[in-house]
FIVOVEX-811523 format. One record per atom (N, C-alpha, C): x, z negated, y. Coordinates in steps of 0.05 Angstrom, whole numbers, plus 32768, in hexadecimal, padded with zeros to 4 digits. Layout:
N
XZY
...
***
This chain:
473
80D57DD7826C
80D27DEF827E
80E97E03826F
81007DFC8269
81127E0D8260
81067E1D8243
80FD7E0D8231
80F17E15821F
80D87E278222
80CB7E248234
80B57E368237
80B97E4C8242
80D57E4E8257
80E27E67825C
80EB7E768248
80F87E688234
81087E758221
80F17E83820F
80DC7E758207
80C07E7F81F7
80B97E998206
80B37E978220
80AF7EAD822E
80BB7EC8822F
80D77EC38230
80E87EDB8230
80EA7EE28214
80EA7ED881FE
80E87EE281E2
80CA7EF081DC
80B97EE381EC
809E7EF781E4
809C7F0D81F3
80A77F0F8211
80AB7F28821B
80C17F3F820B
80D37F308202
80E77F3F81F1
80D97F4E81DC
80CB7F3E81CC
80C17F4A81B5
80AA7F5D81BB
80987F5B81CC
80887F6A81D5
80907F8881DE
80AC7F8681ED
80B77FA081F5
80C27FAD81DB
80CD7F9E81C9
80D77FAA81AD
80C37FAC8199
80A57FA9819A
80977FAF818B
80907FCC8184
80887FCE816C
80817FF18162
806D7FF8817C
8071800F8181
805D801B8196
805D803C818A
8049804B8194
80418068818B
8035807481A2
8040808F81AA
8038809981BC
803380B681B3
802580C781BE
801E80E381B5
801180F681C6
8013810F81C4
800A812381D6
7FE9811D81CF
7FE3811781B9
7FC7811481AE
7FBE80FA81B5
7FAE80F881CD
7FA180DE81DF
7F9380CF81C7
7F8780E081B8
7F7080D181A4
7F7F80C2818F
7F9480C98185
7FA880C28174
7FB280AA817F
7FC180AD8197
7FCE809481A3
7FBA807D81A5
7F9F808081AD
7F8C806C81B5
7F878060819A
7F87806D8187
7F8080698169
7F97804E8161
7FAD80578164
7FC58046815D
7FC2802B816F
7FC180318188
7FC180198199
7FAC80058193
7F918010818C
7F7D7FFD8185
7F867FF0816C
7F9280008158
7F967FF38139
7FAE7FDD8140
7FBF7FE48151
7FD97FD58151
7FCB7FB8815E
7FB87FB58173
7FAF7FA1817B
7F9E7F92816E
7F8D7FA2815C
7F7A7F958151
7F867F888136
7F9B7F918128
7FAC7F898111
7FBA7F70811B
7FC87F718132
7FD77F56813B
7FC07F448147
7FAB7F48814A
7F9A7F31814B
7F917F218135
7F9D7F2A8119
7F947F1A8108
7FAF7F0D80FE
7FC37F0D810C
7FDA7EFB810A
7FD67EDB8107
7FDB7ECB80F5
7FD97EB080F4
7FE37E9F810A
7FDC7E8A810E
7FE77E758124
80007E6B8118
80157E62812C
802A7E568124
80247E3F8113
80137E2E811B
80127E18810D
80007E1480F4
7FFA7E2E80F1
7FE67E2C80D2
7FF47E2180BC
7FEB7E0F80AB
7FFB7E008094
80077E168080
7FF77E28807A
7FFF7E40806A
801A7E49806E
80237E4A808C
803C7E588090
80327E7280A2
80447E8680A1
80417E9F80AD
802D7EB2809F
80147EBC80A8
80067ECC8099
7FF37ED980B0
7FE37EEC80A6
7FCE7EFD80B5
7FB57F0480A4
7FA27F0680B1
7F857F0880A6
7F867F1E8094
7F7E7F1F807A
7F807F32806B
7F697F2D8054
7F517F27805B
7F3B7F238051
7F217F258062
7F0E7F1E8054
7EF27F268068
7EF37F0C807B
7EEF7F198097
7EF27F0080AA
7ED67EF780A8
7ED27EDD80B3
7EE37EC980C0
7EF07EB580AA
7EFA7EC08097
7F037EA98082
7F1D7EA0808A
7F2C7EAA809E
7F437EA4809E
7F547EA48086
7F597EBC807B
7F667EB7805E
7F717ED5805C
7F807ED88043
7F897EEE8041
7F887EF08019
7F827F088016
7F7A7F0F7FF9
7F907F247FE7
7F937F1D7FD3
7FA97F2E7FC7
7FA57F4F7FC7
7F8C7F577FC5
7F8A7F717FCC
7F8E7F7C7FE4
7F847F6C7FFB
7F897F738018
7FA47F76801E
7FB67F638016
7FD27F5C801F
7FE17F708013
7FD77F787FFC
7FE77F8F7FEA
7FE87FAC7FF9
7FCE7FAA8008
7FCE7FC28018
7FD17FC58033
7FCF7FAA8040
7FD77FAC8059
7FF77FA88064
80077FA1804A
80227F96804C
80327FAE805E
80347FC98056
80457FDA8064
803E7FDB8086
80217FDF8085
801A7FD880A3
80237FC180B3
80277FAB80A1
80297F9080AC
804A7F9280B3
80607FA1809E
80757FA180A8
807C7FB180C2
806D7FC780C1
80717FDA80DB
80657FCD80F7
80547FBC80F5
80517FA7810C
805F7F90810F
80727F8C8101
80827F7580FD
807D7F5C80F6
806C7F5B80DF
80617F4880D4
80707F4080B7
80867F4480B9
80997F45809E
80987F278094
80997F1380A4
80997EF7809D
807E7EED808D
80687EF9809F
804C7EF58095
80507F008077
80547F158074
80547F278057
80657F178045
807D7F0F8048
808A7F018032
807F7EE5802D
80717ED98043
80697EBD803E
80507EC2802C
803F7ED48033
80247ED98022
802A7EDD8007
803F7EF28005
80487EFC7FE9
80527EE67FD5
80627ED77FE3
806F7EC17FD3
805A7EAD7FCA
80477EAA7FDD
80307E957FD4
80217EA17FBA
801B7EBC7FBA
800C7EC67FA4
801D7EC87F8A
80397ECE7F91
804A7ECF7F76
80497EB57F6B
804E7EA27F7B
80507E807F6F
803A7E787F65
80267E817F6C
800A7E737F5E
80007E7E7F4B
800F7E957F3C
80057EA17F22
80107E887F0C
7FFA7E827EFA
7FFC7E6C7EE8
7FEE7E737ECD
7FF47E677EB9
7FE87E6B7E9F
7FCB7E5E7E9A
7FC77E4B7EAC
7FB07E3B7EB3
7F9D7E4D7EB8
7FA77E667ECB
7F927E797ED5
7F917E8F7EC5
7F9F7E907EAB
7FA07EA97E9E
7FB07EBB7EAC
7FC57EB37EB9
7FD97EC57EC7
7FCD7ED07EDE
7FB97EC67EEC
7FB17ED27F07
7FBF7EBC7F18
7FC07EC97F33
7FC87EBA7F47
7FAD7EAC7F55
7FAC7EA77F6F
7F937EA27F7E
7F917EBE7F88
7F717EC67F84
7F667EDC7F95
7F6C7EDA7FB0
7F6A7EC77FBF
7F687EC57FDC
7F737EA97FE5
7F817EA77FF7
7F8B7E8D8003
7F857E8F8021
7F837E73802F
7F7C7E71804A
7F947E698058
7F887E658074
7F9F7E578082
7FA97E3D8080
7F9A7E2E806F
7FA07E148069
7FBA7E10804D
7FB87E2A8047
7FCC7E2B8030
7FBB7E288013
7FA77E238012
7F957E207FFA
7F887E397FF0
7F7F7E337FDC
7F6D7E517FD0
7F547E4D7FE1
7F4F7E677FE9
7F327E6A7FF5
7F1C7E5C7FE7
7F0F7E4E7FF3
7EF57E3E7FDF
7EDF7E537FDC
7EDF7E6B7FE9
7ECC7E7E7FE6
7ED27E8A7FCB
7EEA7E877FC2
7EF07E997FA4
7EFB7E877F93
7EFE7E697F9B
7F0F7E5A7F84
7EFD7E3D7F81
7EF77E367F6B
7EEF7E1B7F63
7F037E0A7F59
7F0B7E177F3F
7F257E0D7F33
7F2F7E1D7F1C
7F447E177F13
7F4F7E2A7EFF
7F417E3B7EEC
7F237E2D7EE3
7F117E3B7ED0
7EFF7E4D7EDF
7EFC7E4A7EFB
7EE27E547F08
7EF47E5D7F23
7EF27E797F23
7EFD7E877F3E
7EF57EA77F36
7EF67EAD7F54
7EF37ED07F54
7F0F7EDC7F4F
7F0F7EF37F40
7F287EFE7F3F
7F297F1E7F36
7F327F2E7F41
7F2D7F507F3B
7F4B7F507F2C
7F4D7F587F16
7F627F5A7F06
7F777F717F0E
7F6B7F847F1F
7F817F977F2B
7F9A7F887F38
7F927F6E7F44
7FA27F637F5B
7FC17F617F54
7FC57F547F3A
7FDE7F507F32
7FF37F6E7F35
7FE37F827F2B
7FEF7F9C7F2D
7FF77FA37F48
7FDF7FA17F5B
7FDF7FAB7F71
7FF67F997F7D
7FF97F827F7C
80137F747F8B
802B7F797F80
802E7F7D7F68
804A7F857F5E
804F7FA07F6C
803D7FB37F6E
80467FCC7F7A
804C7FCF7F96
803E7FBA7FA4
80407FB37FC2
805C7FA77FC4
80637F927FB2
807E7F8A7FB0
80967FA17FB1
80947FB47F9F
80A57FC87F9F
80A77FD47FB7
80907FDA7FC2
808E7FEC7FD9
809B7FDF7FF3
80947FC77FF3
80A17FB48008
80BF7FAF8002
80CE7FB67FEA
80E67FB77FE8
80F37FCF7FF3
80E67FE57FEC
80F280017FF5
80ED80018016
80DA7FF58020
80D57FF48039
80ED7FE4804A
80F07FD0803E
80FB7FB58052
811A7FB68046
811D7FB8802F
81397FBA801F
813C7F9D8018
81267F868018
81287F6F8014
81237F6F7FF0
81397F697FE1
81377F647FC4
81297F4E7FB7
81227F377FCD
81177F227FBC
80FD7F277FB7
80F07F3D7FC3
80D67F437FBC
80D07F517F9D
80EC7F557F8F
80EB7F5D7F73
81037F4B7F66
81147F3D7F74
811F7F2F7F61
81247F107F63
81187F027F78
81197EE67F7A
81077EDA7F5F
81117EC37F5B
81037EBD7F42
80DE7EB87F48
80D97EB27F57
80B47EB17F5D
80AE7ED07F58
80B67EDF7F61
80AE7F027F60
80B47F067F43
80CE7F077F3C
80D57F0D7F20
80BF7F037F0A
80BA7EE87F0C
80A77EDE7EFA
808F7EE97EFB
807F7EE97F17
80687EF97F1A
80697F177F0B
807E7F247F0E
807A7F427F09
807A7F427EE9
808D7F2F7EDD
80907F337EC0
80767F2A7EB3
80697F107EBC
80547F067EB2
803A7F1C7EB8
80397F2B7ECF
80257F3C7ED3
80227F567EC0
803E7F5F7EB7
803F7F747EA2
803E7F6F7E85
80407F567E7F
803E7F497E61
80227F3C7E5D
802E7F237E62
80177F077E5E
7FFC7F117E6B
7FFC7F1A7E83
7FE47F1B7E8F
7FD57F337E82
7FDE7F477E7D
7FD57F5F7E6E
7FC87F587E50
7FDA7F417E43
7FCF7F3C7E2B
7FB97F267E2E
7FB87F167E41
7FA57F057E45
7F8A7F0F7E48
7F877F237E5D
7F717F2F7E62
7F6A7F487E52
7F797F4A7E41
7F777F607E29
7F717F817E39
7F8B7F807E45
7F8A7F9B7E56
7F9B7FB07E4D
7F9D7FB27E31
7FB57FC37E25
7FA67FDD7E24
7FB57FF47E22
7FA880127E2A
7F9380117E11
7F9680077DFD
7F8580127DE5
7F707FFC7DE5
7F6E7FE87DF7
7F597FD77DF7
7F467FD77E0A
7F4B7FE77E1D
7F397FEC7E35
7F1D7FF27E2D
7F177FFC7E1A
7EFB80087E16
7EEC7FF17E00
7EFC7FE17DF4
7EEE7FCD7DE2
7EF77FB07DE9
7F007FA97E04
7F0D7F8E7E0E
7EEF7F7E7E10
7EEE7F627E08
7ED87F507E0E
7ED27F517E2D
7EBC7F4E7E30
7EAE7F4B7E4D
7EBE7F337E5C
7EC77F1D7E50
7ED07F087E5C
7EE57EFC7E49
7EFB7F0B7E47
7F0D7F017E34
7F187EE27E37
7F187ED67E4D
7F1C7EBB7E51
7F087EA77E57
7EEF7EAE7E50
7EDA7E9C7E56
7EE17E7F7E4A
7EDB7E6A7E5C
7EDC7E517E56
7EC27E497E42
7EC47E337E3A
7EB27E257E26
7E957E247E37
7E997E1D7E53
7E887E1A7E63
7E7D7E317E71
7E837E477E68
7E7F7E617E78
7E627E627E77
7E577E6D7E99
7E3F7E6B7E99
7E3C7E8C7EAD
7E2E7EA07E9F
7E2D7EBA7EA5
7E207EB77EC6
7E0F7EA57ECD
7E057EA07EE7
7E187E9E7EFA
7E2E7E8F7EF6
7E417E837F06
7E557E9A7F0F
7E537EA47F26
7E667EB77F2E
7E867EB37F2A
7E8B7E9D7F2A
7EAA7E927F28
7EAD7E937F09
7E9B7E917EF7
7EA07E987EDB
7EA17EB57ED7
7E8D7EC17EDB
7E857EE17EDB
7E997EF07EE6
7EA17EE97EF8
7EB47EF97F0C
7ED57EF37F0A
7ED67EDE7EFB
7EF87ED47EF0
7F007EEA7EDD
7F087F007EEB
7F167F177EDF
7F097F307EDB
7EFD7F3A7EFC
7EF27F507EFA
7F027F6C7EF3
7EF77F7D7EE3
7F107F907EE0
7F0F7FAB7EEC
7F0A7FA37F08
7F087FB97F1B
7F067FAE7F3A
7F107FBE7F4E
7F0C7FB67F66
7EEE7FBC7F6C
7EDD7FCC7F5F
7EC47FCF7F6B
7EAF7FB77F59
7EA37FAC7F76
7E987F937F6E
7E7B7F987F6B
7E727FAC7F6E
7E557FB07F70
7E487FBB7F5A
7E5B7FBE7F44
7E4E7FCB7F2A
7E4D7FB57F14
7E387FA97F0A
7E357F9C7EF6
7E3F7F9F7ED7
7E447F8E7ECB
7E497F917EAF
7E627FA37EAA
7E767FA27EB8
7E8E7FB57EB4
7E9F7FA87EA1
7EA87FC07E8F
7EC17FB57E7B
7ED67FBE7E88
7EDC7FD77E94
7EF77FE17E9E
7EEB7FF67EB3
7EFC7FEF7EC8
7EFF80007EE2
7F1480147EE4
7F0F80307EEC
7F2780427EEA
7F38803D7EFB
7F32802A7F0F
7F4580217F25
7F57800C7F1B
7F4E7FFD7F04
7F617FEA7EF8
7F747FF67EE9
7F68800D7EDC
7F7C801C7ECD
7F97802A7EDC
7F8F80307EF6
7FA180417F04
7FB180287F0C
7FAB800F7F14
7FBE7FFD7F21
7FD07FF27F0D
7FC57FEF7EF0
7FD87FE77EDD
7FEE80007EDE
7FE280187ED8
7FFA802D7ED3
800F80297EEE
800880287F09
801980257F1A
802B80097F1A
801D7FF47F13
802F7FDE7F0C
803F7FDE7EFE
803C7FEC7EE2
80537FEB7ED2
806880027EDC
806180187EE7
807580247EF0
8086801F7F0A
807D80097F16
808A7FFB7F2E
809E7FEA7F22
80927FDC7F0B
80A17FC47EFE
80BB7FD77EF0
80B77FEF7EE2
80CA80017ED8
80E280067EEF
80D8800F7F09
80EA800F7F1E
80FB7FFC7F25
80F07FE17F22
80FC7FC97F28
81127FC47F0F
810D7FC97EF9
811E7FC87EE4
81377FDD7EE5
812F7FF67EEF
814280097EF2
815580047F0B
814B7FF57F1E
81627FEE7F31
81747FD87F28
81697FCA7F15
817C7FB17F0C
818A7FBD7EF3
818D7FDA7EF0
819A7FE57EDA
818C7FE27EBD
817A7FD57EBA
81697FD37E9E
815C7FED7E99
816980027E91
815E801C7E94
8151801D7E78
8156800F7E5E
814A800F7E47
812D80007E49
81317FE87E55
811A7FDB7E56
81027FED7E6F
810E7FF87E7D
80FC80067E95
80F0801F7E84
80FD802E7E76
80F180437E63
80D580357E56
80DB801D7E49
80C380157E3C
80AC80117E49
80AE80077E64
809480027E78
808D801C7E81
80A5802F7E88
8093804C7E88
8085805A7E76
808E80577E5F
807E805E7E47
805E80527E41
806180357E4C
804180297E4D
803980337E66
804280347E7A
803280437E91
802B805B7E8A
8035806B7E83
802F80877E79
801680867E69
801880747E56
7FFF80747E49
7FE380707E55
7FE4805C7E69
7FCF80587E7B
7FC4806E7E8A
7FDB80837E93
7FD1809A7EA4
7FC980AB7E8D
7FCE80B07E78
7FC480C37E67
7FA980BE7E5B
7FA780A17E5A
7F8980957E5A
7F7880A07E67
7F81809D7E85
7F6D80A87E99
7F6280BF7E95
7F7780D57E92
7F7280F67E90
7F6480FB7E72
7F6880EE7E5F
7F5A80F07E48
7F3E80E37E45
7F3880CF7E4F
7F1F80C67E49
7F0780C47E63
7F1880C67E7B
7F0980BD7E94
7EFA80D67EA1
7F0880F17EA0
7EFA81027EAC
7EDF810D7EA2
7ED381197EB7
7EB7811B7EB3
7EB381347EBC
7EB181457EA5
7EAF81657EAC
7E96816E7EBA
7E7C81657EB2
7E64816C7EC0
7E6581667EE2
7E75814E7EE5
7E7581477F00
7E8C81527F11
7EA0815A7F03
7EBE81617F0C
7EC8814D7F19
7EC481317F12
7ECF81187F1E
7EDA81097F03
7EE880F77F0C
7EEF80E27EFA
7ED880C87EF9
7ED180C37EE1
7EC080AB7EE0
7ECE80927EEB
7EC080817EF7
7ECE80677F03
7ECC80507EF6
7EB980527EE6
7EB580337ED6
7EA7803D7EB9
7EB080287EA3
7EA680267E89
7E9A800B7E80
7E7E800D7E7B
7E717FF97E7A
7E747FE57E60
7E677FCF7E5D
7E657FBF7E48
7E527FCC7E35
7E417FDD7E38
7E2D7FEE7E28
7E3D80067E20
7E57800E7E29
7E6480237E1B
7E5D80377E26
7E5380387E43
7E5180537E4E
7E6280527E6B
7E6B80707E72
7E7880717E88
7E6580737EA4
7E6E80717EBC
7E5E80717ED0
7E70807A7EEC
7E6380847EFF
7E6E80867F19
7E6A80767F2F
7E7E80707F3B
7E7B805D7F52
7E90805F7F66
7E99804A7F73
7EB280507F83
7ECD80477F6D
7EE0804C7F75
7EFA80447F65
7F0C805D7F6B
7F0480787F6C
7F12808B7F6F
7F2D808C7F88
7F2B807E7F99
7F3F807C7FAE
7F5980707F9B
7F54805A7F91
7F7080527F81
7F7C80637F6F
7F6F807C7F67
7F7980847F54
7F9480987F64
7F89809B7F7F
7F9D80A87F92
7FAD80937F99
7FA1807B7FA3
7FB580657FAD
7FCF805B7F9E
7FCB80607F7F
7FDE80587F6E
7FE7806E7F61
7FE280877F6D
7FF080A27F69
7FEE80A47F47
7FD4809F7F3A
7FCD80A67F1C
7FC580B97F12
7FC780D17F23
7FBD80EB7F20
7FD181017F1D
7FD3810C7F04
7FE981227F00
7FDB813E7EFB
7FC581417EFD
7FB981597EF6
7FB181617F10
7FC181797F1C
7FBD81827F39
7F9D818A7F42
7F8E81967F31
7F76819D7F34
7F6281847F35
7F6581757F25
7F54815D7F22
7F5E81487F39
7F73814A7F42
7F7D813A7F59
7F6E81467F72
7F70815F7F74
7F63816B7F8F
7F4281687F8D
7F3681667F76
7F1C81667F75
7F0F81477F7D
7F2581377F72
7F20811B7F79
7F2381157F98
7F39811E7FA7
7F3B81207FC3
7F25812A7FD0
7F1C81407FC8
7F0881507FD6
7EEB813D7FD8
7EEA81347FBD
7ED181227FBC
7ED681057FD3
7EEC80FC7FD1
7EEF80E87FE6
7EEC80EC8001
7EF28103800D
7EF181088025
7ED38113802C
7EC4811C8017
7EAA8129801C
7E978115801A
7E9B80F88013
7E8980E78010
7E8980D18022
7E7480BA8026
7E7880A88036
7E85808E8025
7E98807C802F
7EA28063801D
7EA0804D8033
7EA680388027
7EA9801D803B
7EC480238044
7EC78010805D
7EE08010806D
7EF88006805D
7EF77FF9804A
7F077FEE8037
7F1880098027
7F048017801B
7F1180358012
7F1D80408025
7F0E804A803E
7F18805E8050
7F30804F8061
7F3880398064
7F538032806C
7F65803B805A
7F6680448044
7F7C804B8030
7F7D80678034
7F6780748038
7F688093803C
7F7A80A18049
7F8380998062
7F8F80A48077
7FAE80AE8068
7FB9809A8062
7FD3809D8054
7FCD80AB8037
7FB980A8802A
7FB880BA8012
7FB580D98019
7FA380DD802D
7FA180FA8036
7FB6810A803C
7FCB80FA8052
7FE68103805C
7FF481098042
7FF880F98030
800A80FB801A
80038110800A
7FEA81158008
7FE181297FF4
7FDE81467FFB
7FE2814A801D
7FE58165802B
7FC9816C8037
7FB881578038
7FA0815A8047
7FA1814C8062
7FB081578070
7FB5814E808D
7FA78147809F
7F92815E809C
7F7B815D80B4
7F64814980AD
7F6081458093
7F5181318089
7F5D81138090
7F778110808E
7F8480F78091
7F7F80F180B5
7F82810680C0
7F84810180DF
7F6380FC80E4
7F4E810A80DB
7F34810380E1
7F2E80EA80D6
7F3980DB80C0
7F3580C180B8
7F3D80AE80C9
7F5680B480D3
7F61809F80E7
7F53809A8100
7F4580AE8109
7F3180B08123
7F1B80A48120
7F1180A78105
7EF6809A80F7
7EFE807D80F8
7F10807880EB
7F12805780EB
7F15804B8104
7F24805A8119
7F27804B8133
7F0C804D8148
7EFA805B813E
7EE58061814E
7ED680468154
7ECE8041816B
7EBA8028816E
7EA480268160
7E98803D815B
7E7F803E8148
7E80803E812E
7E9A80398122
7E9A803C8104
7E94801C8100
7E83801C80ED
7E76800180E4
7E8F7FF280D9
7E937FDB80D6
7EA87FC580D1
7EC77FCE80D2
7EC87FDC80E5
7EE67FE480EC
7EF57FCC80F2
7EE97FB580F7
7EF97F9E80FF
7F047F9380E5
7EFF7F9C80CB
7F067F9380B2
7F247F9680B0
7F357F7F80AD
7F507F8380B3
7F627F9680A2
7F597FA28088
7F657FB9807D
7F647FD18090
7F517FD380A2
7F4E7FF080B2
7F657FEE80C7
7F677FE080D9
7F7E7FE080EE
7F987FE080DD
7F9E7FD380C9
7FB57FD580BD
7FB67FF280B3
7FA87FFC80A0
7FA380198096
7FAC802C80AB
7F9F802C80C4
7FA3804080DD
7FC1804080E2
7FD0802980E5
7FE8802380EB
7FFE803680D8
7FF3802B80BE
8002803880A7
7FFE805880AC
7FE6806380AD
7FE0807B80A9
7FEF808680BF
7FF2807D80D2
8002808F80EA
8020808D80E3
8027807780E0
8045807880D9
804F807F80C5
8046807980AB
805180818095
8042809D808B
802C80A28096
801B80BB8090
802280D480A0
801680CF80B9
802080E380D3
803780EB80D6
804680D480DA
806380D180E3
807780D780CB
806C80CF80B5
807880D4809E
808F80C38097
809180AE80A4
80A98098809C
80A8808B8087
80B9808D807A
80BD807F805E
80D78073805A
80DD80648046
80F480538043
80FE804E8026
81138055801F
8121804D8002
813580418001
813380228002
814580118001
815E80167FEE
815980217FD8
816C80277FC5
8180803A7FCE
817B804C7FE0
818A805F7FE7
8194805B8008
818480498010
8189803D802D
818280578040
816D8061803B
8168807E8044
814A807A8054
81488082806E
812B80858079
812880A78079
810F80AB8073
810180C98074
80EF80CC8087
80EF80E58090
80D880E780A2
80CD8105809F
80B5810880A6
80A3812280A3
808E812080B2
808D813180C6
8078813480D9
805D814480CD
8048813580CA
8036814280B5
801E814D80CC
8026816380D6
8011816C80EA
8016819080EA
8002819D80EE
800A81B980F2
800481C8810E
800281B4811D
7FFB81BC8139
801281B8814E
801081BB8166
802681B48178
8027819A8184
801C81828176
801B81628181
8035815D817E
803E814F8195
8055813D8192
804F8123818F
805F81148185
805B80F1817E
807480E3817F
807580D28188
808E80BC8186
8083809D8179
80948093816A
808E80748160
80A980668164
80A380558173
80C080408179
80BE80298170
80D8801F8168
80DE8004815D
80CE7FFE8143
80D380108135
80CB80088118
80D87FF980FF
80D07FE080FD
80E37FD380EB
80E27FDB80D3
80FB7FDF80C8
80FA7FED80AF
81197FEB80A0
811C7FE88088
81347FE1807B
81467FCE808C
813A7FBB8095
814F7FA780A0
81527FAD80BE
81497FC180CC
81537FC980E4
813D7FD680F6
81407FE28104
81267FF28111
812E8010811D
811D8020811C
8123803A8126
810C80448138
8110805E8144
80FC80658153
80FC80888148
80E980948148
80E580AE813D
80D180BE8150
80E080D68158
80CD80E7816C
80CD8101815A
80B5810A815A
80AD8129814F
80A881388168
80AE814D816D
80AC8161817F
80A1817A8172
808881808170
807681968161
8081818E8144
807F819E812D
808681948116
80A281A4810D
80AC81A5811F
80CD81B5811A
80E081A68126
80DC81988132
80F38184813F
80ED8169813D
810581568130
8101813A8130
8118812A8138
811881128144
812E8101814A
812C80E68145
814280DC8138
814580BF812D
815A80B2813B
814B809B8147
8160808A8157
8163806D8146
817A806C813D
818280518133
818580398140
8173802A8144
8175800F8157
81897FFE814A
818D7FFA8132
819C7FE78125
81B97FE98124
81C77FDA8116
81E47FD68113
81F37FDD80FF
81E27FF080EA
81F17FF980D3
81E7801980CF
81FB802680C7
81F1804880C6
81DA804980B0
81C8805A80B7
81B3806180A5
81B5807D809B
81A780828085
81A780A2807B
818C80AA8085
818B80BC808F
816D80C88099
816E80E48085
815580E6807B
814B80FF8070
8139810D8086
813F81208091
8130812C80A3
812581428096
81068140809B
80F881518085
80E381628097
80DF817A8092
80CF818B80A0
80BA819B808A
80A3819F808D
809081A8807A
809581CB807F
809F81DA8068
80A081F48065
80BA81FF805C
80BF8216805B
80D982208050
80EC822B8069
81008219806E
8113821F8083
813182238077
814082338088
815B823A8077
816D8228807D
816C821A8098
817D820280A3
817281F480B7
817D81E180B6
817881CB80CA
818D81C280DE
818881C480F9
819881BE810D
819A81A28113
81B28198810D
81B9817D8113
81C68176812C
81B8816B8140
81CB816A8158
81D681888161
81C8819D815C
81CF81B78161
81E281C6814A
81EA81B48137
81FA81BF8122
81F081C98109
81F381E28102
81E081ED80E9
81E981DB80D4
81D281D580C0
81D681CB80A6
81C781D58095
81CF81E0807C
81BF81EF806C
81A581DF805C
818C81E48061
817681D68059
817381D1803D
817081BC802F
816881B38013
814781B68015
814281BB7FFB
812281B97FF6
811881AA7FDF
810181A47FE2
80F181957FD0
80D3819B7FCC
80C281937FB9
80A481927FBD
809F81717FC2
8089816F7FD6
807F81597FD3
806581537FC6
805A813B7FC3
804481347FB5
803381497FB2
802C81537FC9
8017816C7FCB
801C81867FC2
803681897FB8
804081A37FB3
804E81B27FC8
804D81A87FE5
805681B77FF5
807781B67FF4
808181CD8000
809D81CF8002
80A681C5801B
80B981AE8015
80C581A18030
80E281A9802E
80EB81AD804A
810781B3804E
810F819F805D
812F81978052
8135817B805E
8155817F8061
81628169806D
81808163806E
81808145806D
8194813F8063
819981238064
81B1811E8076
81AC8109808B
81BE810780A0
81C680E980A4
81DF80E580AA
81E480C780AF
81E180C080D0
81D980AF80D5
81CB80A780ED
81DC808A80F7
81EE808C8103
82028076810C
81F0805F811A
81F78048811A
81EE80328128
81ED80358147
81D480358152
81D4803A8173
81CF80548176
81CD80688166
81CE807F816B
81B880948169
81B080AA8174
819880BB816C
81A380D38163
819580E18150
819980FB8144
8182810F814B
818881278151
816B81368150
8175814F8139
815E81558129
815C81668118
814981788118
814D81978118
813A81A7811D
813981C08105
811E81C980FF
812581D480E7
812481F180F3
8134820780E7
8136822280E9
8133823780D4
***
């Protein structure tokens, strides 16, 4: 009886201190409430053999996939699913192996085994080559958000990252100068059978699975670029600046490859795949150029974003668009995308990436909450042009929790609910001369964000258990 009461008290405490969102925009608040409930519905059961996990694959496989986990992870942290993230990421990192040509398992299930829908044995399984780089980048993002260095330094993760940026690239012939002449199946076994999907798809060079006869997808090139840049950031954090510079140089070669070879002048778009017949083509894949921030030409980037919001896409792609639009200055499009994803009439909105994407889109995108563990700093930026008010409470970040209240787009309040002092970069869109910090004037500093927008900000120390208000003037 005592144990039952203790569990009940703990459950009530967790519910009271779980992340919540309120807004004067009732449609936005309803979208968050739906997304939170839907996402937490996918949390695994305590007795599942695999350990803590949440569904991040095609339901009802009761499984988690490398791609989906990589994209759901920050939403998962916001929702308090940090233990689930750590367990799933660790399992993927640990299962990289030479017998699989430095792949991991594409998908694992609640029993702790590779999902049979995608795996027969180490010579026959489904695997999209983007996955290693996606997971590596997600590990870096998780470190920045949580401050947990094990994602980048523990033996299992360090081995996964190092093998992915070197042995994996060599094994699958993914060097920048080999992308157009690599073999169709670099690691085909003696018994290779083109009709067997687990042979044919053992090393798909794209996340676009509906395009036959692919040699290289542009999304894979973007993933390699971002994976190498994230690995360089890890090395820089460890003080290995010379080694990091080498990986930055390698990464930049992939980014330059995209701009040199993939732009389609007649369509004013990037081609998205290159076939084994030596021909470029257009399909999905552009989303990942933005997700991995692989575009440096501002005109081409704008045309790519305009193409994204002007066309219909599956919900997997759409689940990433809210954050992409917010970060690139398309705030209204991001808002519309959130409401579309949360609309009951939207086909397949129950796909797990959707609800996690809405949570991340609102908290990281709209509310502009971001973290940099290396500086022990939280930043905020309310990305709205109207008089909307919004509050998000009890957000787990940097091993503590915070609450943020935005009143229109010129006043913000941050509450540090933890036990250590935080640095808060209170940011506001536009040119302002000063920022009032609890009524005291501080000279505003300025920078340009990813979209080229001028941001005025002040760095503020927020003591444990305290609230600070910042207002742009």
